[in-house]
C-alpha positions as CSV (number, residue, x, y, z in Angstrom):
1,X,-23.6,32.9,15.6
2,X,-23.3,29.7,13.5
3,X,-25.4,31.1,10.7
4,X,-23.4,34.4,10.8
5,X,-20.2,32.3,10.5
6,X,-21.7,30.4,7.5
7,X,-22.5,33.8,5.9
8,X,-18.9,34.9,6.4
9,X,-17.7,31.9,4.6
10,X,-20.1,32.5,1.7
11,X,-19.3,36.2,1.5
12,X,-15.5,35.6,1.6
13,X,-15.8,32.9,-1.1
14,X,-18.0,35.2,-3.2
15,X,-15.2,37.9,-3.0
16,X,-12.5,35.3,-3.9
17,X,-14.4,34.1,-7.0
18,X,-15.4,37.6,-8.2
19,X,-11.8,38.9,-7.8
20,X,-10.6,35.9,-9.8
21,X,-13.3,36.2,-12.4
22,X,-13.8,32.4,-12.3
23,X,-15.0,29.8,-9.9
24,X,-18.1,28.0,-8.7
25,X,-20.6,29.9,-6.6
26,X,-23.1,27.0,-6.7
27,X,-21.2,24.6,-4.4
28,X,-19.7,27.4,-2.5
29,X,-23.0,28.7,-1.3
30,X,-24.8,25.4,-1.2
31,X,-22.2,23.5,0.8
32,X,-21.0,26.2,3.1
33,X,-23.1,25.0,6.1
34,X,-21.5,21.5,5.6
35,X,-18.0,22.9,5.6
36,X,-18.7,25.0,8.7
37,X,-20.3,22.2,10.6
38,X,-17.3,19.9,9.8
39,X,-14.4,22.3,10.4
40,X,-15.8,24.4,13.3
41,X,-17.5,21.6,15.2
42,X,-15.8,18.3,14.4
43,X,-12.5,18.2,12.5
44,X,-9.7,17.3,14.8
45,X,-6.7,19.3,13.4
46,X,-4.1,21.7,14.6
47,X,-3.7,24.3,11.9
48,X,-0.3,25.3,13.3
49,X,1.1,21.7,13.0
50,X,0.0,20.5,9.6
51,X,2.1,17.3,9.6
52,X,0.6,16.0,12.8
53,X,0.2,12.3,12.0
54,X,-3.0,11.8,13.9
55,X,-4.9,14.7,12.4
56,X,-8.3,14.1,10.8
57,X,-8.1,14.3,7.0
58,X,-10.5,16.2,4.7
59,X,-10.8,15.6,1.0
60,X,-12.7,17.9,-1.3
61,X,-13.6,15.5,-4.1
62,X,-15.5,18.0,-6.3
63,X,-12.5,20.2,-7.0
64,X,-14.6,23.1,-8.4
65,X,-15.4,23.8,-4.7
66,X,-11.8,25.0,-4.1
67,X,-12.7,28.6,-3.3
68,X,-15.0,27.4,-0.6
69,X,-12.3,25.1,0.8
70,X,-9.7,27.9,0.8
71,X,-12.0,30.4,2.5
72,X,-13.0,27.8,5.1
73,X,-9.4,26.9,5.8
74,X,-8.4,30.6,6.0
75,X,-11.2,31.2,8.6
76,X,-10.2,28.1,10.5
77,X,-6.6,29.3,11.1
78,X,-4.7,27.6,8.4
79,X,-1.6,29.4,7.1
80,X,-3.4,31.5,4.4
81,X,-3.2,35.3,4.0
82,X,-5.8,37.5,2.4
83,X,-3.4,37.9,-0.4
84,X,-3.5,34.2,-1.0
85,X,-7.2,34.4,-1.5
86,X,-6.9,37.4,-3.8
87,X,-4.4,35.4,-5.9
88,X,-7.0,32.6,-6.4
89,X,-6.3,30.8,-9.7
90,X,-3.3,33.0,-10.4
91,X,0.2,31.8,-11.5
92,X,2.1,30.0,-8.7
93,X,-0.4,30.9,-6.0
94,X,-1.2,28.8,-3.0
95,X,-4.8,28.8,-4.2
96,X,-4.9,27.0,-7.5
97,X,-8.2,26.3,-9.4
98,X,-8.4,22.8,-7.9
99,X,-7.0,21.8,-4.5
100,X,-3.4,20.7,-4.7
101,X,-1.1,19.1,-2.1
102,X,1.5,21.8,-2.8
103,X,-0.8,24.1,-0.7
104,X,-0.2,23.7,3.0
105,X,-3.1,21.8,4.6
106,X,-4.5,20.2,1.4
107,X,-4.5,16.4,1.9
108,X,-5.2,15.3,-1.7
109,X,-4.8,16.9,-5.1
110,X,-8.3,16.8,-6.6
111,X,-8.5,14.9,-9.8
112,X,-11.6,14.3,-12.0
113,X,-14.9,13.6,-10.1
114,X,-14.7,10.4,-8.1
115,X,-11.0,10.3,-7.7
116,X,-11.0,12.2,-4.4
117,X,-13.6,9.9,-3.0
118,X,-11.7,6.8,-4.1
119,X,-8.4,8.2,-2.7
120,X,-10.1,8.9,0.6
121,X,-10.8,5.2,0.9
122,X,-7.1,4.6,0.6
123,X,-6.5,7.1,3.3
124,X,-9.0,5.4,5.5
125,X,-7.5,2.0,4.9
126,X,-4.1,3.5,5.7
127,X,-5.3,4.7,9.1
128,X,-6.7,1.3,9.9
129,X,-3.4,-0.3,9.2
130,X,-1.5,2.2,11.4
131,X,-4.1,1.7,14.1
132,X,-3.8,-2.1,14.1
133,X,0.0,-2.0,13.9
134,X,0.9,0.6,16.5
135,X,-2.0,1.1,19.0
136,X,-1.4,-0.6,22.3
137,X,-3.3,-3.7,23.0
138,X,-3.9,-6.0,26.0
139,X,-2.8,-9.6,25.9
140,X,-6.3,-10.6,24.7
141,X,-5.9,-8.4,21.7
142,X,-8.3,-5.7,22.9
143,X,-7.3,-2.0,22.9
144,X,-5.5,-0.9,26.0
145,X,-7.8,2.0,27.1
146,X,-5.5,3.0,29.9
147,X,-2.7,4.2,27.5
148,X,-5.2,5.2,24.8
149,X,-4.9,5.2,21.0
150,X,-1.9,6.6,19.1
151,X,-3.9,6.5,15.9
152,X,-7.6,7.1,15.8
153,X,-8.2,9.8,13.1
154,X,-11.1,10.0,10.7
155,X,-11.3,10.7,7.0
156,X,-14.0,13.1,5.8
157,X,-14.8,13.6,2.2
158,X,-17.2,16.0,0.6
159,X,-18.8,14.5,-2.6
160,X,-21.2,15.8,-5.1
161,X,-23.9,14.1,-7.3
162,X,-21.3,14.0,-10.0
163,X,-18.8,12.1,-7.9
164,X,-21.3,9.4,-7.1
165,X,-22.3,9.0,-10.8
166,X,-18.8,7.9,-11.6
167,X,-17.8,4.2,-11.9
168,X,-14.8,4.6,-9.6
169,X,-17.1,5.7,-6.8
170,X,-19.0,2.4,-6.9
171,X,-15.7,0.5,-6.9
172,X,-14.4,2.5,-3.9
173,X,-17.7,2.3,-1.9
174,X,-17.9,-1.4,-2.4
175,X,-14.3,-1.9,-1.2
176,X,-14.8,0.4,1.8
177,X,-18.0,-1.4,2.9
178,X,-16.4,-4.8,2.5
179,X,-13.5,-3.7,4.6
180,X,-15.7,-2.1,7.3
181,X,-13.8,1.3,7.2
182,X,-15.6,2.9,10.1
183,X,-13.2,5.8,10.1
184,X,-14.5,7.1,6.7
185,X,-17.3,9.6,6.7
186,X,-18.8,10.9,3.4
187,X,-20.7,14.2,3.3
188,X,-22.9,14.1,0.3
189,X,-23.8,17.5,-1.1
190,X,-27.0,16.4,-2.7
191,X,-28.5,19.3,-4.7
192,X,-29.8,17.4,-7.8
193,X,-28.2,19.9,-10.2
194,X,-25.4,19.3,-12.7
195,X,-23.9,21.6,-15.3
196,X,-26.4,20.4,-17.9
197,X,-29.4,20.8,-15.6
198,X,-31.5,18.6,-13.3
199,X,-29.7,15.5,-12.3
200,X,-32.8,13.4,-12.4
201,X,-32.5,12.8,-16.2
202,X,-29.2,10.9,-15.6
203,X,-29.1,9.9,-11.9
204,X,-32.4,8.6,-10.5
205,X,-31.3,5.8,-8.2
206,X,-31.7,5.7,-4.4
207,X,-28.1,6.5,-3.5
208,X,-28.5,5.6,0.2
209,X,-30.1,2.3,-0.6
210,X,-27.1,1.5,-2.9
211,X,-24.6,2.4,-0.1
212,X,-26.6,0.5,2.5
213,X,-26.5,-2.6,0.3
214,X,-22.7,-2.3,0.3
215,X,-22.4,-2.3,4.1
216,X,-22.5,1.5,4.8
217,X,-24.3,3.3,7.6
218,X,-26.6,5.9,6.0
219,X,-28.3,9.1,7.2
220,X,-30.2,11.8,5.4
221,X,-30.6,15.5,6.3
222,X,-33.5,17.2,4.4
223,X,-32.5,20.7,5.6
224,X,-29.0,21.2,4.3
225,X,-28.8,24.7,5.7
226,X,-29.1,23.5,9.3
227,X,-25.7,23.5,10.9
228,X,-27.1,21.7,14.1
229,X,-28.5,18.8,12.1
230,X,-25.3,18.4,10.1
231,X,-23.3,18.5,13.3
232,X,-25.4,15.9,15.0
233,X,-25.2,13.6,12.0
234,X,-21.4,13.8,11.8
235,X,-21.1,13.1,15.5
236,X,-23.4,10.1,15.1
237,X,-21.3,8.8,12.2
238,X,-18.2,9.1,14.3
239,X,-19.7,6.6,16.7
240,X,-20.2,4.0,14.0
241,X,-17.0,2.0,14.2
242,X,-17.7,-1.0,12.0
243,X,-19.1,0.6,8.9
244,X,-18.2,3.6,6.7
245,X,-20.8,6.3,6.8
246,X,-22.5,8.5,4.2
247,X,-24.7,11.5,5.1
248,X,-26.9,12.7,2.3
249,X,-27.4,16.4,2.9
250,X,-30.1,17.9,0.7
251,X,-28.8,21.3,-0.2
252,X,-29.8,24.1,-2.7
253,X,-27.1,24.9,-5.2
254,X,-26.2,28.6,-4.9
255,X,-28.4,29.1,-1.8
256,X,-28.8,32.8,-1.3
257,X,-28.3,33.8,-5.0
258,X,-31.2,35.0,-7.2
259,X,-30.3,32.0,-9.4
260,X,-30.3,29.4,-6.6
261,X,-31.4,26.0,-7.5
262,X,-30.5,26.4,-11.2
263,X,-27.6,24.9,-13.2
264,X,-26.5,28.4,-14.4
265,X,-25.2,29.2,-10.9
266,X,-22.8,26.2,-11.1
267,X,-20.0,28.2,-12.7
268,X,-21.4,31.6,-13.7
269,X,-20.5,34.7,-11.8
270,X,-23.3,36.5,-9.9
271,X,-24.6,39.7,-11.4
272,X,-24.0,43.1,-9.7
273,X,-27.7,43.1,-8.7
274,X,-27.4,39.6,-7.2
275,X,-24.3,40.4,-5.3
276,X,-25.8,43.5,-3.8
277,X,-29.0,41.7,-2.7
278,X,-27.0,38.9,-1.1
279,X,-24.6,41.1,0.8
280,X,-27.5,43.3,2.0
281,X,-29.4,40.2,3.2
282,X,-26.5,38.9,5.3
283,X,-25.4,42.4,6.5
284,X,-22.0,42.4,4.8
285,X,-20.4,45.5,3.6
286,X,-19.8,46.3,-0.1
287,X,-16.0,46.5,0.2
288,X,-14.5,43.1,-1.0
289,X,-12.6,41.0,1.5
290,X,-14.1,42.8,4.4
291,X,-14.7,40.1,7.1
292,X,-17.1,40.5,10.0
293,X,-14.8,40.1,13.0
294,X,-17.1,38.5,15.6
295,X,-18.4,35.5,13.6
296,X,-15.0,35.0,11.9
297,X,-13.2,35.0,15.3
298,X,-15.8,32.6,16.7
299,X,-15.2,30.1,14.0
300,X,-11.4,30.3,14.1
301,X,-11.4,30.0,17.9
302,X,-13.5,26.8,17.7
303,X,-11.0,25.2,15.4
304,X,-7.8,26.5,16.9
305,X,-8.9,26.0,20.6
306,X,-9.9,22.4,19.9
307,X,-6.6,21.7,18.2
308,X,-4.6,23.4,21.0
309,X,-6.5,21.2,23.5
310,X,-6.2,17.8,21.8
311,X,-2.7,18.0,20.3
312,X,-0.8,18.3,23.6
313,X,-2.9,15.4,25.0
314,X,-1.8,13.3,22.0
315,X,1.8,14.5,22.2
316,X,2.0,13.3,25.8
317,X,0.4,10.0,24.8
318,X,3.1,9.6,22.1
319,X,5.7,10.1,24.8
320,X,4.1,7.3,26.8
321,X,4.1,5.1,23.6
322,X,7.9,5.7,23.2
323,X,8.4,3.8,26.4
324,X,6.7,0.6,25.1
325,X,7.6,0.8,21.4
326,X,10.9,-0.3,19.9
327,X,13.2,2.4,18.5
328,X,12.5,0.9,15.1
329,X,8.8,1.5,15.5
330,X,9.4,5.0,16.7
331,X,11.5,5.7,13.7
332,X,8.8,4.3,11.4
333,X,6.2,6.6,13.0
334,X,8.4,9.6,12.7
335,X,9.0,8.8,9.1
336,X,5.4,8.8,8.1
337,X,5.2,12.4,6.9
338,X,8.4,12.0,4.8
339,X,8.2,8.3,3.6
340,X,11.9,8.1,2.9
341,X,13.7,4.8,2.6
342,X,17.2,3.6,2.2
343,X,17.9,0.1,1.1
344,X,20.7,-1.3,-1.1
345,X,19.4,-4.3,-3.1
346,X,22.7,-4.5,-4.9
347,X,24.5,-5.5,-1.7
348,X,22.1,-8.4,-1.0
349,X,22.7,-11.9,-2.1
350,X,20.0,-12.4,-4.6
351,X,20.5,-15.6,-6.7
352,X,20.9,-15.1,-10.4
353,X,20.7,-18.1,-12.7
354,X,22.7,-17.6,-16.0
355,X,22.0,-21.1,-17.3
356,X,18.2,-21.4,-17.1
357,X,15.4,-19.2,-18.2
358,X,12.9,-17.9,-15.7
359,X,9.6,-16.1,-16.0
360,X,10.2,-12.4,-15.2
361,X,7.2,-12.3,-13.0
362,X,8.8,-15.1,-10.9
363,X,12.0,-13.1,-10.8
364,X,9.9,-10.1,-9.6
365,X,8.1,-12.2,-7.1
366,X,11.4,-13.2,-5.4
367,X,12.7,-9.6,-5.3
368,X,9.4,-8.3,-4.0
369,X,9.5,-10.8,-1.2
370,X,13.0,-9.5,-0.2
371,X,11.5,-6.0,-0.2
372,X,8.6,-7.2,1.8
373,X,10.9,-8.7,4.5
374,X,13.0,-5.6,4.7
375,X,10.6,-2.7,4.2
376,X,8.0,-2.1,6.9
377,X,5.6,0.0,4.8
378,X,5.7,-2.1,1.6
379,X,2.2,-3.1,0.8
380,X,-0.1,-3.7,-2.1
381,X,-2.0,-6.2,-4.3
382,X,-3.6,-6.8,-7.6
383,X,-6.9,-6.7,-9.5
384,X,-7.8,-10.3,-8.9
385,X,-4.7,-11.6,-10.8
386,X,-2.1,-12.1,-8.1
387,X,-1.7,-15.7,-9.0
388,X,-0.7,-14.7,-12.5
389,X,1.2,-11.5,-11.9
390,X,2.9,-13.1,-8.9
391,X,2.8,-9.8,-6.9
392,X,2.3,-11.5,-3.6
393,X,4.3,-11.2,-0.4
394,X,4.4,-14.8,0.8
395,X,4.9,-14.1,4.5
396,X,2.8,-10.9,4.4
397,X,-0.6,-12.4,5.1
398,X,-3.8,-11.2,3.5
399,X,-5.3,-7.9,4.6
400,X,-9.0,-8.2,5.6
401,X,-11.6,-6.5,7.8
402,X,-10.4,-8.7,10.7
403,X,-6.7,-8.4,10.0
404,X,-5.4,-5.0,8.9
405,X,-1.8,-6.2,9.4
406,X,-1.8,-8.1,6.2
407,X,0.6,-6.8,3.4
408,X,-1.4,-8.3,0.6
409,X,-4.5,-6.4,-0.5
410,X,-7.2,-8.2,-2.6
411,X,-8.7,-5.3,-4.7
412,X,-11.0,-7.6,-6.6
413,X,-11.8,-6.6,-10.2
414,X,-11.6,-2.9,-9.3
415,X,-8.6,-1.7,-11.3
416,X,-9.5,2.0,-11.4
417,X,-10.1,2.1,-7.7
418,X,-6.9,0.2,-7.0
419,X,-4.8,3.1,-8.3
420,X,-6.7,5.7,-6.3
421,X,-6.4,3.5,-3.2
422,X,-2.6,3.2,-3.7
423,X,-2.4,7.0,-3.9
424,X,-4.3,7.2,-0.5
425,X,-1.9,4.7,1.0
426,X,1.1,6.6,-0.3
427,X,-0.3,9.8,1.2
428,X,-0.5,8.0,4.5
429,X,3.2,7.0,4.5
430,X,3.2,3.6,2.7
431,X,5.2,2.4,-0.3
432,X,2.3,0.7,-2.1
433,X,2.2,-1.4,-5.3
434,X,-0.5,-2.6,-7.5
435,X,-0.6,-5.0,-10.5
436,X,-2.6,-6.2,-13.4
437,X,-1.9,-6.9,-17.1
438,X,-0.4,-4.0,-19.1
439,X,-3.3,-4.0,-21.5
440,X,-5.5,-3.1,-18.5
441,X,-3.4,-0.1,-17.5
442,X,-5.9,1.9,-19.4
443,X,-8.3,1.4,-16.5
444,X,-5.7,3.0,-14.2
445,X,-4.7,6.0,-16.4
446,X,-6.4,8.7,-14.2
447,X,-5.0,7.3,-11.0
448,X,-1.5,7.0,-12.5
449,X,-1.8,10.6,-13.6
450,X,-2.7,11.6,-10.1
451,X,0.2,9.6,-8.7
452,X,2.5,11.6,-11.1
453,X,0.9,15.0,-10.4
454,X,1.3,14.5,-6.6
455,X,4.7,12.8,-7.0
456,X,3.7,9.8,-4.9
457,X,5.9,6.7,-4.5
458,X,3.4,4.3,-6.0
459,X,4.7,1.4,-8.1
460,X,2.5,-0.1,-10.8
461,X,3.5,-3.6,-11.9
462,X,2.2,-4.6,-15.3
463,X,2.8,-8.1,-16.8
464,X,2.0,-9.7,-20.1
465,X,3.5,-6.6,-21.6
466,X,3.7,-7.3,-25.4
467,X,2.0,-8.9,-28.4
468,X,3.8,-12.1,-27.4
469,X,1.0,-12.5,-24.9
470,X,-0.2,-14.9,-27.5
471,X,-3.5,-16.6,-28.2
472,X,-5.7,-14.3,-26.0
473,X,-5.7,-11.9,-28.9
474,X,-5.8,-8.1,-29.4
475,X,-7.8,-7.5,-26.2
476,X,-4.9,-8.7,-24.0
477,X,-2.0,-7.7,-26.3
478,X,-0.8,-4.2,-25.3
479,X,0.4,-2.0,-28.1
480,X,0.0,1.7,-27.2
481,X,0.1,1.4,-23.4
482,X,3.9,1.7,-23.0
483,X,3.9,4.9,-25.2
484,X,1.0,6.2,-23.2
485,X,2.8,5.6,-19.9
486,X,6.0,7.1,-21.1
487,X,4.2,10.2,-22.3
488,X,3.0,10.8,-18.7
489,X,5.1,13.5,-17.1
490,X,7.0,12.6,-13.9
491,X,6.3,8.9,-14.3
492,X,9.3,6.5,-14.6
493,X,8.6,3.5,-16.8
494,X,10.9,0.6,-16.3
495,X,11.1,-2.3,-18.8
496,X,13.9,-4.6,-17.5
497,X,15.7,-7.1,-19.7
498,X,16.3,-9.7,-17.1
499,X,16.5,-10.3,-13.3
500,X,19.6,-8.2,-13.0
501,X,18.0,-5.2,-14.5
502,X,14.9,-5.8,-12.4
503,X,17.0,-5.6,-9.3
504,X,18.3,-2.3,-10.6
505,X,14.8,-1.0,-11.3
506,X,13.6,-1.8,-7.8
507,X,16.8,-0.4,-6.2
508,X,16.2,2.9,-8.0
509,X,12.4,3.0,-7.2
510,X,12.7,2.3,-3.5
511,X,15.5,4.8,-2.9
512,X,14.2,7.6,-5.2
513,X,10.6,7.9,-4.0
514,X,9.2,8.3,-7.5
515,X,5.9,7.2,-9.2
516,X,6.9,4.3,-11.4
517,X,5.8,1.5,-13.6
518,X,7.5,-1.9,-14.0
519,X,6.6,-3.6,-17.2
520,X,7.2,-7.4,-17.4
521,X,6.8,-10.0,-20.2
522,X,4.8,-13.2,-20.1
523,X,7.8,-15.1,-21.6
524,X,10.8,-16.7,-19.9
525,X,14.1,-14.8,-19.8
526,X,17.6,-15.9,-19.0
527,X,20.0,-13.5,-17.2
528,X,22.2,-11.9,-19.9
529,X,26.0,-11.6,-19.4
530,X,26.1,-8.0,-20.6
531,X,23.3,-6.6,-18.5
532,X,24.2,-4.5,-15.4
533,X,22.3,-3.8,-12.2
534,X,23.9,-0.4,-11.5
535,X,23.6,0.9,-15.0
536,X,19.8,0.8,-14.8
537,X,20.0,4.1,-13.0
538,X,21.3,5.7,-16.2
539,X,18.3,4.6,-18.1
540,X,20.3,3.1,-21.0
541,X,23.7,1.5,-21.4
542,X,25.8,-0.8,-23.6
543,X,24.6,-4.3,-22.9
544,X,26.4,-5.8,-25.9
545,X,29.6,-4.1,-27.0
546,X,30.8,-4.2,-30.6
547,X,33.9,-6.2,-31.3
548,X,35.6,-3.6,-33.4
549,X,34.1,-0.6,-35.2
550,X,30.3,-0.6,-35.0
551,X,28.4,-0.7,-38.2
552,X,25.1,-0.1,-36.4
553,X,23.4,0.3,-33.1
554,X,20.3,-1.6,-31.8
555,X,18.3,-0.1,-29.0
556,X,16.1,-2.7,-27.3
557,X,14.0,-2.9,-24.1
558,X,12.7,-5.7,-21.9
559,X,12.9,-9.2,-23.2
560,X,13.7,-7.9,-26.6
561,X,17.3,-7.2,-25.4
562,X,17.8,-11.0,-25.5
563,X,16.6,-10.9,-29.1
564,X,18.9,-8.1,-29.9
565,X,21.9,-9.9,-28.5
566,X,21.1,-13.0,-30.6
567,X,20.7,-10.8,-33.7
568,X,24.1,-9.2,-32.8
569,X,25.8,-12.6,-32.8
570,X,24.2,-13.7,-36.1
571,X,25.1,-10.5,-37.9
572,X,28.7,-10.7,-36.7
573,X,28.9,-14.0,-38.7
574,X,28.3,-11.9,-41.8
575,X,30.9,-9.3,-40.7
576,X,28.3,-6.8,-39.5
577,X,29.4,-5.5,-36.1
578,X,26.6,-4.1,-34.0
579,X,26.4,-2.4,-30.6
580,X,23.4,-3.4,-28.4
581,X,22.0,-0.8,-26.0
582,X,19.6,-1.8,-23.3
583,X,17.1,1.0,-22.4
584,X,15.3,-0.1,-19.3
585,X,14.0,3.4,-18.6
586,X,13.7,6.1,-21.3
587,X,13.0,8.8,-18.7
588,X,16.2,8.2,-16.8
589,X,18.2,8.2,-20.0
590,X,16.6,11.5,-21.0
591,X,17.9,13.0,-17.7
592,X,21.5,12.1,-18.5
593,X,24.0,14.7,-19.7
594,X,24.7,15.1,-23.4
595,X,28.2,13.6,-23.0
596,X,26.8,10.3,-21.8
597,X,24.1,10.2,-24.5
598,X,26.6,10.9,-27.2
599,X,28.9,8.3,-25.9
600,X,26.2,5.7,-26.4
601,X,24.5,6.8,-29.6
602,X,26.6,9.2,-31.6
603,X,28.8,6.9,-33.7
604,X,27.6,8.2,-37.0
605,X,26.1,4.8,-37.8
606,X,22.5,3.7,-38.3
607,X,20.4,3.2,-35.2
608,X,17.7,0.5,-35.0
609,X,15.0,0.1,-32.3
610,X,13.4,-3.2,-31.2
611,X,10.4,-3.2,-28.9
612,X,7.2,-5.2,-29.3
613,X,4.9,-2.2,-28.9
614,X,4.1,1.2,-30.4
615,X,7.0,3.0,-32.1
616,X,5.7,6.3,-30.6
617,X,8.6,8.0,-28.7
618,X,11.4,6.1,-30.5
619,X,11.4,8.2,-33.6
620,X,14.0,10.6,-32.2
621,X,16.6,7.9,-32.1
622,X,16.4,6.8,-35.7
623,X,16.8,8.5,-39.1
624,X,13.7,6.9,-40.6
625,X,10.7,4.8,-39.5
626,X,12.3,2.0,-41.6
627,X,14.7,1.5,-38.7
628,X,11.9,0.9,-36.1
629,X,10.9,-2.7,-35.3
630,X,7.7,-2.0,-33.5
631,X,4.0,-2.7,-33.9
632,X,1.5,0.1,-34.6
633,X,-1.5,-2.1,-35.2
634,X,-3.6,-4.2,-32.8
635,X,-2.5,-7.8,-32.2
636,X,-4.0,-11.0,-33.4
637,X,-4.9,-14.3,-31.8
638,X,-2.2,-16.9,-32.5
639,X,0.9,-18.4,-31.0
640,X,3.8,-16.2,-30.1
641,X,5.9,-17.4,-33.0
642,X,3.0,-17.0,-35.5
643,X,2.4,-13.5,-34.2
644,X,6.0,-12.4,-34.6
645,X,6.2,-13.9,-38.1
646,X,2.9,-12.3,-39.1
647,X,4.2,-8.8,-38.1
648,X,7.7,-9.5,-39.4
649,X,9.2,-9.1,-36.0
650,X,10.7,-12.6,-35.8
651,X,14.5,-12.9,-35.8
652,X,14.9,-13.8,-39.4
653,X,12.7,-10.9,-40.7
654,X,14.5,-8.4,-38.5
655,X,18.0,-9.6,-39.6
656,X,17.0,-9.5,-43.3
657,X,15.7,-6.0,-43.0
658,X,18.8,-4.8,-41.1
659,X,21.0,-6.3,-43.8
660,X,19.0,-4.6,-46.6
661,X,19.2,-1.2,-44.9
662,X,22.9,-1.5,-44.2
663,X,23.8,-2.2,-47.9
C-alpha cells in the first residue's frame, strides 16, 4: 500500500504540473517516497489545527518542489481543494510557484537555494529555547517525566544537492552542529543532477563527512525508493537528541519517467508518450486529477489519525501546565502564533543628555537593555562584532548548547546565516535582532528580502553607517547600502538623528511588527532640541523651524541632522532663513497623506538633501542633482574631516554651495 500511495502522490503531482504547463517533474518523482515516509509515517501535525504550537515543522528548501509539497499536503488532509491544485501557479492562488507562508500549512516562504535550510536552523533553535524556558523540570534541572514536555517538536527540511552547494548552508550547518540542535532532521534528496547536468563537475565532496566534522549525526540510504528504509532512518534520527541529523537519500531524478536520471527532466514537461507509459505502469487512469481512493485514503488516515491522537494528549498536558505556569507565561505561550506586543517606550524614564555627546550605538545599547528587560521574546546577536555594535543585553546571558535561556546569540562570522536564523526565530514567535556594520549588509540581502516577503518582525541593526567610518577605507565605508535597503519593498529603514529619535524608532518597530533596519553612525551625537520622539512615526518632520519666511529647506537624516542644524544657524547670520526637516524613515513619510507632505515641503523654495550616502531615492525631493549633498563614489582611507573635505561634504563646502545656488 505504501508504494501505491507514493504513486498517487506522483500521479497527482504530474497532473498539477501538466495542468499548469510549468513545474519540476524531476524532484516531484524522485523525492515522492521521502515526502510520503515523512508525512504519512512520522510528521506530528494536526491538519485541522494549523497553528498548534507543538506541531512538527517541515521546510521545502528547494522551492521548485512546490507541486510535490502541495500534492502531499492535499493527500495528508491539509485544507486544500482539487481546485487549488488546478490553480497551481495562477494569480492569487493558494498554490504559488514557490511555497509561501500565505498558504495555510506552509511554514516558510522558500527563497533561493539554501535559505530554507538556514531558516530551518532558526526554527530548530527557537524550539530549543521554548523547550528550555517552559518545559517542566525537577529541582535538579532534569525534565519532569511525570508531567511531560509542553514543547518537543522536530524540524524537518528537505534539501537538494543545490542547497548544499550554497555558502549559507555551510554557515547554517556549522552553527547547528555547534549548538547541538538534535531536533533538526535534514532529508537530503541526493540525485547528483542539476539543471546543467551531472553534479560531479561542480560538487564532488563527501557531504556526510563534511557534516560529520561539524557535529552532525549522518546516515545514508542507497535505495531512495524504499519507504521502509527512509522511515527507519527518520525514526533513528528522532532518537538522536544531542546532534542534528542528516539523512542522505540516493534518489533518481524523475524516477518513472522515460527521461529519469537526466537533467532534462528537471523542469521540462513529460511528453504524451511518457505520461501514458507512466500512468499505465502505476495503474492510473488517463483522466487528470483522478485519485485512486484506497491508497489516498490510507495515506490521509495515517496523518489525520495520528494528529487526532496526539493533539488531545498535548492539549490535556497544556491544561496541566496551566496549573504550574504563571498567567504571564501562559499569555506568552498563547501569543506565540501571533507575536503581538504592546509597550510604550515614550512613557518610560529614559535619560537623555542634552549637554554631552554620546555614541549612538551606546544610546542604542541602553534602549535595547530596557527592551530586553521588558520583552520576554526579545533575542538576538551579532556577526562577531557585539563589542563594537553594542547590541548586547547585559542581563540576558549568552545562549549556548548548555544554556538555551540566553538572550544573546553569538553567530560568529556568519552574516548570511544570521539573517535566515532570525527569520526562523521570528516564525517561532520571537522578536529577533541581528547586527553588523552597514557595509556588510550586502551579506544579508537575501535574508532581509525574505524577512520583507514574509513580513516578519526582524530588526537589523547596522552601525558605522557612512563614509565618516574613517581610515578603514572604502571596504568599510557604506555608500549604496542605504539606497539598496530603502528600495526593498515592505522594509522600514530608520536612520535616527539622536537618542530621542532612536527611542521613537524602537517604539514604532516593537508595536508595529514590521521588518526593519536601524542605521547608526560611528560618530558621537548630542540630543537635539528640535528632535521629537513621537514624530518619528510620521517618517519626517520639522526639526528646525525657520524664524520667518523660509528661503530654503534642508532634508537630513541620521547624524547629518546635527550638521543641518548648525548650517541653519550659520546661514541665518547671512539672513538666509532655512527650515530643517529630519527624515528618520523615508518609508513612513511616503505613507503620510498629501496634506502632511505638502505642509512640510511645498513652500515654493529650493529643497536640499544632506546624507553621507548614495543620492539614489532623494532625487524626487529636489529640482536638480545640484541640490543633493550625497556621495555616489566609493570612499577613501583618511580621517573623518579629511574625507568630508575631499568629497566637499564638510560644513564650509555645503554652506558655500547653498549660498551660490540661492543667489
